[in-house]
Biopython code that builds the backbone (N, CA, C, O; Angstrom):
import numpy as np
from Bio.PDB.StructureBuilder import StructureBuilder

atoms = [
    (1, "MET", "N", (-20.836, -0.318, -35.246)),
    (1, "MET", "CA", (-20.409, 0.833, -34.235)),
    (1, "MET", "C", (-21.624, 1.038, -33.127)),
    (1, "MET", "O", (-22.745, 1.314, -33.556)),
    (2, "PRO", "N", (-21.414, 0.911, -31.770)),
    (2, "PRO", "CA", (-22.417, 0.728, -30.944)),
    (2, "PRO", "C", (-23.457, 2.062, -31.270)),
    (2, "PRO", "O", (-23.048, 2.974, -31.988)),
    (3, "SER", "N", (-24.850, 2.090, -30.671)),
    (3, "SER", "CA", (-25.684, 3.269, -30.935)),
    (3, "SER", "C", (-25.052, 4.367, -30.149)),
    (3, "SER", "O", (-23.974, 4.222, -29.573)),
    (4, "LYS", "N", (-25.724, 5.433, -30.140)),
    (4, "LYS", "CA", (-25.499, 6.827, -29.272)),
    (4, "LYS", "C", (-25.871, 6.466, -27.993)),
    (4, "LYS", "O", (-25.199, 6.964, -27.090)),
    (5, "ALA", "N", (-26.786, 5.715, -27.687)),
    (5, "ALA", "CA", (-27.237, 5.439, -26.281)),
    (5, "ALA", "C", (-26.356, 4.548, -25.439)),
    (5, "ALA", "O", (-26.310, 4.706, -24.219)),
    (6, "ALA", "N", (-25.742, 3.731, -25.980)),
    (6, "ALA", "CA", (-24.511, 2.764, -25.416)),
    (6, "ALA", "C", (-23.348, 3.598, -25.355)),
    (6, "ALA", "O", (-22.632, 3.560, -24.355)),
    (7, "GLN", "N", (-23.111, 4.283, -26.240)),
    (7, "GLN", "CA", (-21.824, 5.361, -25.916)),
    (7, "GLN", "C", (-22.069, 6.059, -24.490)),
    (7, "GLN", "O", (-21.369, 5.914, -23.488)),
    (8, "VAL", "N", (-23.143, 6.797, -24.616)),
    (8, "VAL", "CA", (-23.542, 7.632, -23.528)),
    (8, "VAL", "C", (-23.472, 7.049, -22.108)),
    (8, "VAL", "O", (-23.164, 7.645, -21.076)),
    (9, "ILE", "N", (-23.846, 5.675, -22.278)),
    (9, "ILE", "CA", (-24.235, 4.669, -20.746)),
    (9, "ILE", "C", (-22.710, 4.433, -20.410)),
    (9, "ILE", "O", (-22.434, 4.446, -19.211)),
    (10, "ILE", "N", (-21.451, 4.169, -21.510)),
    (10, "ILE", "CA", (-20.532, 3.412, -21.314)),
    (10, "ILE", "C", (-19.621, 5.004, -20.667)),
    (10, "ILE", "O", (-19.018, 5.014, -19.594)),
    (11, "THR", "N", (-19.703, 5.958, -21.405)),
    (11, "THR", "CA", (-19.125, 7.280, -20.780)),
    (11, "THR", "C", (-19.578, 7.467, -19.296)),
    (11, "THR", "O", (-18.789, 7.570, -18.357)),
    (12, "VAL", "N", (-21.003, 7.500, -19.186)),
    (12, "VAL", "CA", (-21.535, 7.917, -17.619)),
    (12, "VAL", "C", (-21.111, 7.092, -16.627)),
    (12, "VAL", "O", (-20.798, 7.617, -15.558)),
    (13, "ILE", "N", (-21.009, 5.569, -16.783)),
    (13, "ILE", "CA", (-20.694, 4.600, -15.831)),
    (13, "ILE", "C", (-19.471, 5.147, -15.064)),
    (13, "ILE", "O", (-19.568, 5.350, -13.854)),
    (14, "PRO", "N", (-18.350, 5.388, -15.713)),
    (14, "PRO", "CA", (-17.192, 5.517, -14.942)),
    (14, "PRO", "C", (-17.041, 6.597, -14.257)),
    (14, "PRO", "O", (-16.221, 6.500, -13.344)),
    (15, "ILE", "N", (-17.734, 7.955, -14.431)),
    (15, "ILE", "CA", (-18.189, 9.199, -13.985)),
    (15, "ILE", "C", (-18.819, 9.083, -12.892)),
    (15, "ILE", "O", (-18.218, 9.388, -11.861)),
    (16, "VAL", "N", (-20.101, 8.643, -12.821)),
    (16, "VAL", "CA", (-21.024, 8.123, -11.563)),
    (16, "VAL", "C", (-20.178, 7.274, -10.796)),
    (16, "VAL", "O", (-19.935, 7.767, -9.695)),
    (17, "GLY", "N", (-19.612, 6.096, -11.010)),
    (17, "GLY", "CA", (-18.643, 5.327, -10.340)),
    (17, "GLY", "C", (-17.454, 6.080, -9.380)),
    (17, "GLY", "O", (-17.107, 5.628, -8.290)),
    (18, "ILE", "N", (-16.947, 7.211, -9.942)),
    (18, "ILE", "CA", (-15.870, 8.099, -9.409)),
    (18, "ILE", "C", (-16.548, 8.711, -8.654)),
    (18, "ILE", "O", (-16.080, 8.759, -7.517)),
    (19, "VAL", "N", (-17.680, 9.324, -8.835)),
    (19, "VAL", "CA", (-18.229, 10.556, -7.972)),
    (19, "VAL", "C", (-18.914, 9.718, -6.702)),
    (19, "VAL", "O", (-18.815, 10.184, -5.567)),
    (20, "MET", "N", (-19.562, 8.553, -6.925)),
    (20, "MET", "CA", (-20.092, 8.122, -5.800)),
    (20, "MET", "C", (-19.105, 7.456, -4.727)),
    (20, "MET", "O", (-19.379, 7.316, -3.536)),
    (21, "GLY", "N", (-17.875, 7.059, -5.365)),
    (21, "GLY", "CA", (-16.792, 6.466, -4.435)),
    (21, "GLY", "C", (-16.306, 7.419, -3.465)),
    (21, "GLY", "O", (-16.079, 7.252, -2.267)),
    (22, "GLY", "N", (-16.155, 8.695, -4.361)),
    (22, "GLY", "CA", (-15.596, 9.956, -3.554)),
    (22, "GLY", "C", (-16.617, 10.319, -2.497)),
    (22, "GLY", "O", (-16.165, 10.867, -1.492)),
    (23, "ILE", "N", (-18.000, 10.092, -2.565)),
    (23, "ILE", "CA", (-18.813, 10.534, -1.649)),
    (23, "ILE", "C", (-18.823, 9.578, -0.727)),
    (23, "ILE", "O", (-18.926, 10.031, 0.413)),
    (24, "VAL", "N", (-18.744, 8.276, -0.811)),
    (24, "VAL", "CA", (-18.679, 7.416, 0.243)),
    (24, "VAL", "C", (-17.268, 7.543, 0.972)),
    (24, "VAL", "O", (-17.339, 7.364, 2.187)),
    (25, "LEU", "N", (-16.100, 7.796, 0.508)),
    (25, "LEU", "CA", (-14.885, 8.105, 1.056)),
    (25, "LEU", "C", (-14.783, 9.294, 2.223)),
    (25, "LEU", "O", (-14.103, 9.303, 3.249)),
    (26, "PHE", "N", (-15.717, 10.306, 1.686)),
    (26, "PHE", "CA", (-16.022, 11.509, 2.338)),
    (26, "PHE", "C", (-16.502, 11.375, 3.390)),
    (26, "PHE", "O", (-15.992, 11.823, 4.417)),
    (27, "PHE", "N", (-17.660, 10.683, 3.341)),
    (27, "PHE", "CA", (-18.805, 10.370, 4.779)),
    (27, "PHE", "C", (-17.637, 9.343, 5.568)),
    (27, "PHE", "O", (-17.302, 9.645, 6.713)),
    (28, "PHE", "N", (-17.148, 8.346, 5.024)),
    (28, "PHE", "CA", (-16.342, 7.636, 5.817)),
    (28, "PHE", "C", (-15.351, 8.323, 6.988)),
    (28, "PHE", "O", (-15.331, 8.138, 8.205)),
    (29, "LEU", "N", (-14.497, 9.231, 6.085)),
    (29, "LEU", "CA", (-13.345, 10.040, 6.591)),
    (29, "LEU", "C", (-14.266, 10.930, 7.802)),
    (29, "LEU", "O", (-14.079, 10.817, 9.013)),
    (30, "TYR", "N", (-15.148, 11.703, 7.246)),
    (30, "TYR", "CA", (-16.011, 12.350, 8.158)),
    (30, "TYR", "C", (-16.597, 11.786, 9.648)),
    (30, "TYR", "O", (-16.442, 12.341, 10.736)),
    (31, "TRP", "N", (-17.273, 10.592, 9.388)),
    (31, "TRP", "CA", (-17.591, 10.023, 10.629)),
    (31, "TRP", "C", (-16.647, 9.430, 11.510)),
    (31, "TRP", "O", (-16.726, 9.233, 12.723)),
    (32, "HIS", "N", (-15.673, 9.160, 10.637)),
    (32, "HIS", "CA", (-14.244, 8.586, 11.745)),
    (32, "HIS", "C", (-13.620, 9.841, 12.526)),
    (32, "HIS", "O", (-13.167, 9.761, 13.668)),
    (33, "HIS", "N", (-13.653, 10.847, 11.865)),
    (33, "HIS", "CA", (-13.083, 12.080, 12.233)),
    (33, "HIS", "C", (-14.031, 12.323, 13.817)),
    (33, "HIS", "O", (-13.603, 12.329, 14.972)),
    (34, "LYS", "N", (-15.217, 12.477, 13.379)),
    (34, "LYS", "CA", (-16.358, 12.557, 14.555)),
    (34, "LYS", "C", (-16.214, 11.862, 15.943)),
    (34, "LYS", "O", (-16.146, 12.252, 17.109)),
    (35, "GLN", "N", (-16.195, 10.440, 15.186)),
    (35, "GLN", "CA", (-16.037, 9.384, 16.400)),
    (35, "GLN", "C", (-14.473, 9.705, 17.217)),
    (35, "GLN", "O", (-14.429, 9.718, 18.447)),
    (36, "ARG", "N", (-13.726, 9.857, 16.704)),
    (36, "ARG", "CA", (-12.346, 10.271, 17.399)),
    (36, "ARG", "C", (-12.697, 11.555, 18.142)),
    (36, "ARG", "O", (-12.470, 11.673, 19.346)),
    (37, "VAL", "N", (-13.159, 12.348, 17.534)),
    (37, "VAL", "CA", (-13.323, 13.600, 18.479)),
    (37, "VAL", "C", (-14.376, 13.212, 19.851)),
    (37, "VAL", "O", (-14.210, 13.749, 20.946)),
    (38, "LEU", "N", (-15.320, 12.333, 19.619)),
    (38, "LEU", "CA", (-16.100, 12.029, 20.856)),
    (38, "LEU", "C", (-15.270, 11.452, 21.698)),
    (38, "LEU", "O", (-15.088, 11.873, 22.840)),
    (39, "ILE", "N", (-14.687, 10.419, 21.196)),
    (39, "ILE", "CA", (-13.727, 9.389, 22.133)),
    (39, "ILE", "C", (-12.445, 10.177, 22.877)),
    (39, "ILE", "O", (-11.962, 9.733, 23.919)),
    (40, "ILE", "N", (-11.971, 11.342, 22.258)),
    (40, "ILE", "CA", (-11.213, 12.198, 22.440)),
    (40, "ILE", "C", (-12.013, 13.241, 23.946)),
    (40, "ILE", "O", (-11.417, 13.403, 25.011)),
    (41, "GLU", "N", (-13.122, 13.691, 23.710)),
    (41, "GLU", "CA", (-13.876, 14.179, 24.515)),
    (41, "GLU", "C", (-14.319, 13.733, 25.855)),
    (41, "GLU", "O", (-14.559, 14.426, 26.843)),
    (42, "LYS", "N", (-14.395, 12.226, 25.684)),
    (42, "LYS", "CA", (-14.681, 11.570, 26.929)),
    (42, "LYS", "C", (-13.648, 11.023, 27.566)),
    (42, "LYS", "O", (-13.857, 10.338, 28.567)),
    (43, "GLY", "N", (-12.452, 11.222, 27.122)),
    (43, "GLY", "CA", (-11.144, 11.047, 27.622)),
    (43, "GLY", "C", (-10.958, 9.380, 27.551)),
    (43, "GLY", "O", (-10.349, 8.784, 28.440)),
    (44, "ARG", "N", (-11.441, 8.821, 26.611)),
    (44, "ARG", "CA", (-11.268, 7.453, 26.508)),
    (44, "ARG", "C", (-10.111, 6.999, 25.323)),
    (44, "ARG", "O", (-9.873, 5.816, 25.076)),
    (45, "TYR", "N", (-9.524, 7.995, 24.726)),
    (45, "TYR", "CA", (-8.595, 7.944, 23.752)),
    (45, "TYR", "C", (-7.185, 7.134, 24.028)),
    (45, "TYR", "O", (-6.535, 7.491, 25.011)),
    (46, "GLU", "N", (-6.776, 6.258, 23.359)),
    (46, "GLU", "CA", (-5.512, 5.652, 23.733)),
    (46, "GLU", "C", (-4.675, 5.614, 22.501)),
    (46, "GLU", "O", (-5.156, 5.031, 21.530)),
    (47, "LYS", "N", (-3.650, 6.080, 22.413)),
    (47, "LYS", "CA", (-2.704, 6.348, 21.355)),
    (47, "LYS", "C", (-2.044, 4.739, 21.098)),
    (47, "LYS", "O", (-1.494, 4.064, 21.969)),
    (48, "LYS", "N", (-2.243, 4.381, 19.806)),
    (48, "LYS", "CA", (-1.845, 3.054, 19.694)),
    (48, "LYS", "C", (-0.422, 3.314, 18.804)),
    (48, "LYS", "O", (-0.273, 4.104, 17.872)),
    (49, "GLU", "N", (0.570, 2.390, 19.396)),
    (49, "GLU", "CA", (1.745, 2.673, 18.963)),
    (49, "GLU", "C", (2.015, 1.889, 17.482)),
    (49, "GLU", "O", (1.515, 0.782, 17.283)),
    (50, "PHE", "N", (2.791, 2.514, 16.538)),
    (50, "PHE", "CA", (2.864, 1.971, 15.224)),
    (50, "PHE", "C", (4.054, 0.768, 15.170)),
    (50, "PHE", "O", (5.187, 1.038, 15.568)),
    (51, "ASP", "N", (3.770, -0.386, 14.726)),
    (51, "ASP", "CA", (4.813, -1.486, 14.981)),
    (51, "ASP", "C", (5.713, -1.378, 13.521)),
    (51, "ASP", "O", (5.382, -1.879, 12.447)),
    (52, "PHE", "N", (6.812, -0.662, 13.772)),
    (52, "PHE", "CA", (8.160, -0.616, 12.497)),
    (52, "PHE", "C", (8.304, -1.896, 12.083)),
    (52, "PHE", "O", (8.140, -2.215, 10.906)),
    (53, "ASN", "N", (8.641, -2.777, 13.070)),
    (53, "ASN", "CA", (9.010, -4.193, 12.914)),
    (53, "ASN", "C", (8.497, -4.897, 11.953)),
    (53, "ASN", "O", (8.987, -5.302, 10.899)),
    (54, "SER", "N", (6.996, -5.056, 12.618)),
    (54, "SER", "CA", (6.205, -5.912, 11.671)),
    (54, "SER", "C", (5.714, -5.289, 10.217)),
    (54, "SER", "O", (5.426, -6.006, 9.259)),
    (55, "PHE", "N", (5.672, -4.099, 10.204)),
    (55, "PHE", "CA", (5.451, -3.201, 9.300)),
    (55, "PHE", "C", (6.671, -3.518, 7.894)),
    (55, "PHE", "O", (6.440, -3.671, 6.695)),
    (56, "SER", "N", (7.702, -3.527, 8.490)),
    (56, "SER", "CA", (9.032, -3.468, 7.306)),
    (56, "SER", "C", (9.087, -4.928, 7.105)),
    (56, "SER", "O", (9.549, -5.337, 6.040)),
    (57, "LEU", "N", (8.675, -5.759, 7.988)),
    (57, "LEU", "CA", (8.921, -7.236, 7.546)),
    (57, "LEU", "C", (7.894, -7.513, 6.652)),
    (57, "LEU", "O", (8.176, -8.284, 5.735)),
    (58, "PHE", "N", (6.729, -7.048, 6.709)),
    (58, "PHE", "CA", (5.470, -7.372, 6.021)),
    (58, "PHE", "C", (5.889, -6.911, 4.681)),
    (58, "PHE", "O", (6.150, -7.689, 3.763)),
    (59, "ALA", "N", (5.961, -5.299, 4.574)),
    (59, "ALA", "CA", (6.266, -4.935, 3.194)),
    (59, "ALA", "C", (7.470, -5.274, 2.753)),
    (59, "ALA", "O", (7.467, -5.509, 1.544)),
    (60, "GLY", "N", (8.216, -5.357, 3.132)),
    (60, "GLY", "CA", (9.370, -6.106, 2.591)),
    (60, "GLY", "C", (9.361, -7.121, 1.872)),
    (60, "GLY", "O", (9.881, -7.204, 0.759)),
    (61, "LEU", "N", (8.598, -8.225, 2.619)),
    (61, "LEU", "CA", (8.501, -9.524, 1.989)),
    (61, "LEU", "C", (7.199, -9.393, 0.721)),
    (61, "LEU", "O", (7.295, -10.091, -0.289)),
    (62, "VAL", "N", (6.183, -8.573, 0.881)),
    (62, "VAL", "CA", (5.392, -8.346, -0.117)),
    (62, "VAL", "C", (6.071, -7.562, -1.593)),
    (62, "VAL", "O", (5.833, -7.977, -2.727)),
    (63, "LEU", "N", (6.733, -6.652, -1.357)),
    (63, "LEU", "CA", (7.574, -5.977, -2.574)),
    (63, "LEU", "C", (8.440, -6.534, -2.870)),
    (63, "LEU", "O", (8.582, -6.459, -4.090)),
    (64, "ALA", "N", (9.462, -7.333, -2.221)),
    (64, "ALA", "CA", (10.346, -8.251, -2.776)),
    (64, "ALA", "C", (9.711, -9.299, -3.522)),
    (64, "ALA", "O", (10.145, -9.386, -4.671)),
    (65, "SER", "N", (8.990, -9.961, -3.276)),
    (65, "SER", "CA", (8.123, -10.957, -3.975)),
    (65, "SER", "C", (7.667, -10.518, -5.082)),
    (65, "SER", "O", (7.881, -11.194, -6.088)),
    (66, "ILE", "N", (6.889, -9.226, -5.192)),
    (66, "ILE", "CA", (6.102, -8.912, -6.139)),
    (66, "ILE", "C", (7.294, -8.354, -7.370)),
    (66, "ILE", "O", (7.221, -8.293, -8.597)),
    (67, "GLY", "N", (8.325, -8.017, -6.443)),
    (67, "GLY", "CA", (9.716, -7.621, -7.549)),
    (67, "GLY", "C", (10.303, -8.762, -8.568)),
    (67, "GLY", "O", (10.638, -8.626, -9.744)),
    (68, "ILE", "N", (10.322, -10.030, -7.670)),
    (68, "ILE", "CA", (11.187, -10.844, -8.273)),
    (68, "ILE", "C", (10.110, -11.539, -9.053)),
    (68, "ILE", "O", (10.511, -11.938, -10.147)),
    (69, "CYS", "N", (8.419, -11.878, -8.694)),
    (69, "CYS", "CA", (7.909, -12.175, -10.098)),
    (69, "CYS", "C", (7.871, -11.336, -11.086)),
    (69, "CYS", "O", (7.797, -11.836, -12.208)),
    (70, "LEU", "N", (7.908, -9.830, -10.968)),
    (70, "LEU", "CA", (7.870, -8.862, -12.321)),
    (70, "LEU", "C", (9.211, -9.198, -12.942)),
    (70, "LEU", "O", (9.283, -9.160, -14.170)),
    (71, "VAL", "N", (10.140, -9.478, -12.326)),
    (71, "VAL", "CA", (11.348, -9.603, -13.015)),
    (71, "VAL", "C", (11.495, -11.019, -13.823)),
    (71, "VAL", "O", (11.834, -11.049, -15.006)),
    (72, "VAL", "N", (11.242, -12.032, -13.157)),
    (72, "VAL", "CA", (10.929, -13.253, -13.667)),
    (72, "VAL", "C", (10.115, -13.053, -14.999)),
    (72, "VAL", "O", (10.591, -13.452, -16.062)),
    (73, "PHE", "N", (9.098, -12.540, -14.952)),
    (73, "PHE", "CA", (8.021, -12.441, -15.931)),
    (73, "PHE", "C", (8.416, -11.975, -16.783)),
    (73, "PHE", "O", (8.402, -12.704, -17.776)),
    (74, "PHE", "N", (9.023, -10.493, -17.000)),
    (74, "PHE", "CA", (9.716, -9.946, -17.988)),
    (74, "PHE", "C", (10.789, -10.494, -18.579)),
    (74, "PHE", "O", (10.891, -10.556, -19.804)),
    (75, "VAL", "N", (11.692, -10.945, -17.749)),
    (75, "VAL", "CA", (12.915, -11.565, -18.288)),
    (75, "VAL", "C", (12.390, -12.888, -19.149)),
    (75, "VAL", "O", (12.960, -13.160, -20.205)),
    (76, "ILE", "N", (11.540, -13.515, -18.777)),
    (76, "ILE", "CA", (11.173, -14.608, -19.864)),
    (76, "ILE", "C", (10.406, -14.365, -21.132)),
    (76, "ILE", "O", (10.496, -14.893, -22.240)),
    (77, "LEU", "N", (9.553, -13.329, -20.620)),
    (77, "LEU", "CA", (8.782, -12.707, -22.119)),
    (77, "LEU", "C", (9.846, -11.891, -23.042)),
    (77, "LEU", "O", (9.936, -12.194, -24.231)),
    (78, "GLU", "N", (10.636, -10.874, -22.501)),
    (78, "GLU", "CA", (11.368, -10.159, -23.194)),
    (78, "GLU", "C", (13.018, -10.323, -23.370)),
    (78, "GLU", "O", (13.710, -9.899, -24.297)),
    (79, "GLY", "N", (13.415, -11.041, -22.238)),
    (79, "GLY", "CA", (14.702, -10.937, -22.069)),
    (79, "GLY", "C", (14.996, -9.887, -21.170)),
    (79, "GLY", "O", (14.091, -9.267, -20.611)),
    (80, "PHE", "N", (16.290, -9.621, -20.976)),
    (80, "PHE", "CA", (16.800, -8.297, -20.418)),
    (80, "PHE", "C", (16.799, -7.098, -21.183)),
    (80, "PHE", "O", (17.670, -6.806, -22.002)),
    (81, "THR", "N", (15.627, -6.286, -20.849)),
    (81, "THR", "CA", (15.569, -4.979, -21.538)),
    (81, "THR", "C", (14.883, -4.140, -20.284)),
    (81, "THR", "O", (14.793, -4.508, -19.112)),
    (82, "TYR", "N", (14.444, -2.947, -20.859)),
    (82, "TYR", "CA", (13.943, -1.934, -19.935)),
    (82, "TYR", "C", (12.831, -2.340, -19.263)),
    (82, "TYR", "O", (12.708, -1.673, -18.236)),
    (83, "PRO", "N", (12.084, -3.039, -19.384)),
    (83, "PRO", "CA", (10.721, -3.398, -18.644)),
    (83, "PRO", "C", (11.068, -4.368, -17.608)),
    (83, "PRO", "O", (10.134, -4.817, -16.942)),
    (84, "VAL", "N", (12.425, -4.823, -17.325)),
    (84, "VAL", "CA", (12.875, -5.570, -16.152)),
    (84, "VAL", "C", (12.959, -4.879, -15.178)),
    (84, "VAL", "O", (12.904, -5.369, -14.050)),
    (85, "LEU", "N", (13.126, -3.458, -15.417)),
    (85, "LEU", "CA", (13.224, -2.211, -14.214)),
    (85, "LEU", "C", (11.915, -2.277, -13.330)),
    (85, "LEU", "O", (11.906, -2.369, -12.103)),
    (86, "SER", "N", (10.884, -2.219, -14.105)),
    (86, "SER", "CA", (9.523, -2.376, -13.534)),
    (86, "SER", "C", (9.565, -3.300, -12.279)),
    (86, "SER", "O", (8.703, -3.057, -11.434)),
    (87, "GLY", "N", (10.366, -4.247, -12.042)),
    (87, "GLY", "CA", (10.360, -5.498, -11.129)),
    (87, "GLY", "C", (11.452, -5.299, -10.179)),
    (87, "GLY", "O", (11.379, -5.721, -9.025)),
    (88, "LEU", "N", (12.561, -4.603, -10.682)),
    (88, "LEU", "CA", (13.712, -4.309, -10.079)),
    (88, "LEU", "C", (13.707, -3.142, -9.083)),
    (88, "LEU", "O", (14.590, -2.829, -8.284)),
    (89, "ILE", "N", (12.399, -2.513, -9.332)),
    (89, "ILE", "CA", (12.472, -1.363, -8.254)),
    (89, "ILE", "C", (11.435, -1.614, -7.091)),
    (89, "ILE", "O", (11.563, -1.022, -6.019)),
    (90, "PRO", "N", (10.248, -2.640, -7.356)),
    (90, "PRO", "CA", (9.871, -2.877, -5.920)),
    (90, "PRO", "C", (10.887, -3.738, -5.388)),
    (90, "PRO", "O", (11.296, -3.530, -4.246)),
    (91, "PHE", "N", (11.396, -4.788, -6.157)),
    (91, "PHE", "CA", (12.563, -5.633, -5.252)),
    (91, "PHE", "C", (13.435, -4.825, -4.619)),
    (91, "PHE", "O", (13.784, -5.280, -3.530)),
    (92, "SER", "N", (13.993, -3.614, -4.960)),
    (92, "SER", "CA", (15.071, -3.085, -4.281)),
    (92, "SER", "C", (14.331, -2.131, -3.141)),
    (92, "SER", "O", (15.066, -1.842, -2.197)),
    (93, "LEU", "N", (13.279, -1.718, -3.103)),
    (93, "LEU", "CA", (12.434, -1.392, -2.118)),
    (93, "LEU", "C", (12.188, -2.407, -0.903)),
    (93, "LEU", "O", (12.408, -2.212, 0.293)),
    (94, "GLY", "N", (11.719, -3.443, -1.479)),
    (94, "GLY", "CA", (11.446, -4.545, -0.585)),
    (94, "GLY", "C", (12.693, -4.978, 0.174)),
    (94, "GLY", "O", (12.649, -4.982, 1.405)),
    (95, "ALA", "N", (13.879, -5.369, -0.508)),
    (95, "ALA", "CA", (15.137, -5.778, -0.050)),
    (95, "ALA", "C", (15.576, -4.647, 1.161)),
    (95, "ALA", "O", (15.915, -4.960, 2.302)),
    (96, "SER", "N", (15.491, -3.398, 0.679)),
    (96, "SER", "CA", (15.888, -2.659, 1.853)),
    (96, "SER", "C", (14.994, -2.321, 3.146)),
    (96, "SER", "O", (15.361, -1.767, 4.182)),
    (97, "LEU", "N", (13.773, -2.785, 2.815)),
    (97, "LEU", "CA", (12.876, -2.709, 4.042)),
    (97, "LEU", "C", (13.433, -3.999, 4.897)),
    (97, "LEU", "O", (13.480, -4.058, 6.125)),
    (98, "LEU", "N", (13.804, -4.916, 4.067)),
    (98, "LEU", "CA", (14.209, -6.158, 4.937)),
    (98, "LEU", "C", (15.426, -6.004, 5.391)),
    (98, "LEU", "O", (15.630, -6.675, 6.403)),
    (99, "ILE", "N", (16.354, -5.350, 5.017)),
    (99, "ILE", "CA", (17.732, -4.943, 5.770)),
    (99, "ILE", "C", (17.465, -3.994, 6.914)),
    (99, "ILE", "O", (18.132, -4.023, 7.948)),
    (100, "PHE", "N", (16.493, -3.168, 6.705)),
    (100, "PHE", "CA", (15.820, -1.937, 7.541)),
    (100, "PHE", "C", (15.499, -3.136, 8.760)),
    (100, "PHE", "O", (16.245, -3.148, 9.739)),
    (101, "PHE", "N", (14.626, -3.911, 8.690)),
    (101, "PHE", "CA", (14.070, -5.060, 9.658)),
    (101, "PHE", "C", (15.444, -5.793, 10.328)),
    (101, "PHE", "O", (15.762, -5.469, 11.473)),
    (102, "VAL", "N", (16.008, -6.490, 9.808)),
    (102, "VAL", "CA", (17.170, -7.033, 10.348)),
    (102, "VAL", "C", (18.146, -6.060, 11.245)),
    (102, "VAL", "O", (18.322, -6.378, 12.421)),
    (103, "ILE", "N", (18.686, -5.065, 10.803)),
    (103, "ILE", "CA", (19.433, -4.090, 11.489)),
    (103, "ILE", "C", (18.523, -3.639, 12.886)),
    (103, "ILE", "O", (19.061, -3.644, 13.993)),
    (104, "ARG", "N", (17.073, -3.247, 12.696)),
    (104, "ARG", "CA", (16.462, -2.952, 13.780)),
    (104, "ARG", "C", (16.432, -4.229, 15.041)),
    (104, "ARG", "O", (16.593, -4.091, 16.253)),
    (105, "ILE", "N", (16.184, -5.400, 14.298)),
    (105, "ILE", "CA", (16.161, -6.333, 15.544)),
    (105, "ILE", "C", (17.570, -6.275, 16.157)),
    (105, "ILE", "O", (17.730, -6.219, 17.377)),
    (106, "ASN", "N", (18.572, -6.292, 15.291)),
    (106, "ASN", "CA", (19.908, -6.524, 15.876)),
    (106, "ASN", "C", (19.910, -5.169, 16.854)),
    (106, "ASN", "O", (20.077, -5.474, 18.034)),
    (107, "MET", "N", (19.794, -4.062, 16.667)),
    (107, "MET", "CA", (19.995, -3.356, 17.500)),
    (107, "MET", "C", (18.840, -2.902, 18.797)),
    (107, "MET", "O", (18.923, -2.080, 19.709)),
    (108, "ASN", "N", (17.794, -3.834, 18.393)),
    (108, "ASN", "CA", (17.022, -3.889, 19.669)),
    (108, "ASN", "C", (17.559, -4.890, 20.679)),
    (108, "ASN", "O", (17.487, -4.758, 21.901)),
    (109, "LYS", "N", (18.250, -6.179, 19.848)),
    (109, "LYS", "CA", (18.835, -6.777, 20.997)),
    (109, "LYS", "C", (19.978, -6.369, 21.927)),
    (109, "LYS", "O", (20.107, -6.583, 23.133)),
    (110, "ASP", "N", (20.990, -5.554, 20.835)),
    (110, "ASP", "CA", (21.886, -5.025, 21.663)),
    (110, "ASP", "C", (21.577, -4.038, 22.791)),
    (110, "ASP", "O", (22.226, -4.073, 23.836)),
    (111, "ASN", "N", (20.487, -3.064, 22.564)),
    (111, "ASN", "CA", (20.151, -2.515, 23.708)),
    (111, "ASN", "C", (19.422, -3.029, 24.795)),
    (111, "ASN", "O", (19.326, -2.345, 25.814)),
    (112, "ASN", "N", (18.914, -4.097, 24.727)),
    (112, "ASN", "CA", (18.165, -5.042, 25.696)),
    (112, "ASN", "C", (19.393, -5.649, 26.425)),
    (112, "ASN", "O", (19.242, -5.843, 27.631)),
    (113, "GLY", "N", (20.443, -5.938, 25.939)),
    (113, "GLY", "CA", (21.645, -6.834, 26.390)),
    (113, "GLY", "C", (22.405, -5.792, 27.315)),
    (113, "GLY", "O", (23.014, -6.249, 28.282)),
    (114, "GLN", "N", (22.410, -4.634, 27.121)),
    (114, "GLN", "CA", (23.286, -3.771, 27.905)),
    (114, "GLN", "C", (22.691, -3.627, 29.254)),
    (114, "GLN", "O", (23.252, -2.938, 30.106)),
]
sb = StructureBuilder()
sb.init_structure("model")
sb.init_model(0)
sb.init_chain("A")
sb.init_seg("    ")
for serial, (resi, resn, name, xyz) in enumerate(atoms, 1):
    if name == "N":
        sb.init_residue(resn, " ", resi, " ")
    sb.init_atom(name, np.array(xyz, "f"), 0.0, 1.0, " ", f" {name:<3s}", serial, name[0])
structure = sb.get_structure()
């Protein structure tokens, strides 16, 4: 059995890590907000448009590939049981994002052709 000092150190390390991570995150968000306020006050703010096409393609590919890997892993490991669902969920999300990407591209082509 480890000594009492080792148990205390093992207990304190995650607590300190979480607190320090929270402090770093707080100051990052605070300074980022201050920077945005100064940019807006000087009139140099430019709104960036979010690219749904690239996001849906990237997120769809990542989620679908993670889902396929999890499904294959759990099928090999345990057969078709409940853990396979942990791969089907990200796969179905990825597939739906890829379908959204294809539909959006086709709609943009139709709108530009008119």
